C-alpha positions in Angstrom: 157.2 -113.3 129.0 155.2 -110.5 131.4 157.2 -108.9 133.9 157.2 -105.6 136.1 157.9 -102.6 133.5 161.4 -101.3 133.9 162.0 -97.6 133.1 162.6 -98.5 129.8 159.3 -99.6 128.5 157.6 -96.0 128.9 158.7 -95.0 125.8 156.6 -98.1 124.1 153.8 -98.4 126.7 153.0 -94.7 125.6 153.2 -95.4 122.0 150.4 -98.3 122.8 148.5 -96.1 124.3 148.6 -93.6 121.0 148.5 -96.1 118.7 145.1 -97.7 120.4 143.8 -94.4 120.5 144.5 -92.9 117.0 143.1 -96.6 115.6 140.1 -95.9 117.9 139.4 -92.5 116.8 139.5 -93.5 112.8 137.2 -97.0 113.2 135.3 -96.6 116.1 136.0 -97.0 119.9 136.1 -100.0 122.4 137.9 -98.6 125.3 136.1 -95.0 125.4 139.4 -93.7 126.2 140.3 -90.6 124.7 143.9 -89.5 123.0 145.6 -87.3 125.4 143.4 -87.6 128.5 143.2 -91.1 129.7 145.1 -93.1 129.7 148.4 -90.8 128.8 152.1 -91.6 129.8 151.9 -89.7 133.5 149.4 -93.1 133.9 152.2 -95.3 132.9 154.9 -93.3 134.7 152.6 -92.9 138.3 152.1 -97.0 138.1 155.9 -97.6 137.5 156.6 -95.1 140.2 154.5 -97.4 142.6 155.9 -100.5 141.2 152.4 -101.8 140.0 152.9 -101.7 136.0 153.3 -104.6 134.3 154.3 -105.6 130.6 154.0 -108.3 128.2 157.2 -108.3 126.1 157.8 -110.7 123.2 161.2 -110.0 121.0 162.4 -106.7 122.8 158.9 -105.2 122.2 156.1 -104.3 124.8 153.3 -106.0 123.4 150.5 -105.5 126.2 150.7 -103.6 129.3 148.5 -103.4 132.4 148.4 -102.2 136.4 148.0 -104.3 139.4 147.2 -103.2 142.5 144.8 -102.7 145.2 143.4 -99.9 144.7 139.6 -99.8 144.1 138.2 -96.7 142.8 135.2 -95.0 144.6 132.6 -96.3 142.7 134.1 -99.9 143.4 132.7 -98.9 147.1 128.9 -98.6 146.7 128.8 -101.8 144.1 126.8 -105.2 145.8 129.9 -107.4 145.1 129.3 -111.4 144.9 132.6 -112.1 146.7 133.2 -110.7 149.9 136.3 -109.4 150.7 138.4 -107.3 152.6 140.2 -104.5 150.4 143.2 -105.6 151.4 142.2 -109.4 149.9 141.4 -108.1 146.7 143.4 -107.6 143.1 142.5 -105.2 140.8 143.0 -105.0 136.9 143.7 -102.0 135.6 144.4 -100.1 131.8 145.2 -103.1 130.2 146.2 -102.1 126.9 146.9 -104.1 124.0 147.6 -102.0 120.6 146.2 -102.9 117.4 149.2 -103.9 116.0 149.6 -106.9 118.5 146.0 -108.1 118.6 144.4 -111.5 118.3 147.5 -113.0 119.4 146.6 -114.1 122.6 147.5 -111.5 124.6 144.9 -110.4 126.7 144.1 -113.8 127.8 148.0 -114.3 128.9 147.9 -111.1 130.9 144.9 -111.6 132.6 145.9 -115.6 133.5 149.1 -113.5 135.3 147.0 -111.3 137.4 144.8 -114.0 138.4 147.9 -116.2 139.1 149.5 -113.5 140.7 146.5 -113.0 142.7 146.8 -116.6 144.2 150.0 -116.3 145.0 149.0 -113.1 147.4 146.4 -114.9 149.1 143.6 -112.2 147.3 140.3 -113.6 147.7 139.0 -111.6 144.8 140.2 -109.8 141.6 138.2 -107.1 139.9 138.2 -104.9 137.1 136.4 -102.6 135.0 135.6 -102.3 131.2 133.1 -99.7 129.1 129.7 -101.2 128.8 130.3 -100.9 125.2 134.0 -102.6 124.7 132.4 -105.7 124.1 135.7 -107.7 123.2 137.2 -107.0 126.4 134.1 -107.6 128.0 133.9 -111.6 126.2 137.5 -112.2 127.3 137.0 -111.5 131.2 133.8 -113.5 130.9 135.9 -116.5 129.0 138.6 -116.4 131.7 135.5 -116.7 134.6 135.0 -113.2 135.7 131.2 -113.0 136.4 129.4 -109.1 135.4 128.6 -107.4 139.2 127.1 -104.5 138.1 127.4 -101.3 136.0 128.2 -97.7 137.3 128.5 -94.5 135.8 131.6 -92.5 136.4 133.8 -89.5 135.3 137.0 -91.1 133.8 140.0 -88.7 135.2 137.6 -86.8 135.9 137.1 -85.9 132.7 135.9 -88.7 130.5 131.8 -89.4 131.4 131.6 -93.5 131.0 129.5 -96.1 132.0 131.1 -99.4 133.2 130.4 -102.7 133.6 132.7 -104.2 136.8 133.7 -107.6 136.8 134.8 -109.7 139.7 136.7 -113.7 140.0 136.0 -115.4 143.1 139.8 -116.3 144.5 138.6 -117.6 147.6 137.6 -121.1 147.3 140.8 -121.7 144.7 143.3 -121.1 147.7 
């Protein structure tokens, strides 16, 4: 079940960040995130406080988390988006995290489908997101789910992690 996070989920979300990033330290990164830098408990707490944190729960355990809001990072403003939409007509998916212990069960697809359905209900014209260019599993998932790559941009994630991001967009305007 996908739902808005409750305060009791924060520990599990933080643990999933730690599990993923510890795994990536040992086996190579897909996310380009760094343990203790991004994402952190503070990221989850801020999203919870803003009522934008969502989780996929199964058998009482948080198996995935994400942030859904309309906050387009500064790097998005210079992008030549395919689908023209005002900022209030765009939903943005941030920080989709599935820890290795929950990988391979379709949770990523479920979270993205939820995002698209949620955006349709909100009458958005587009869903936008980004991922590190080296994150082949995420890029493959987003493409499979109907997102189109728009371009690449260079950022300093959380002001500390140099990253090259690929930006994706999903057109909802003709599906309302």
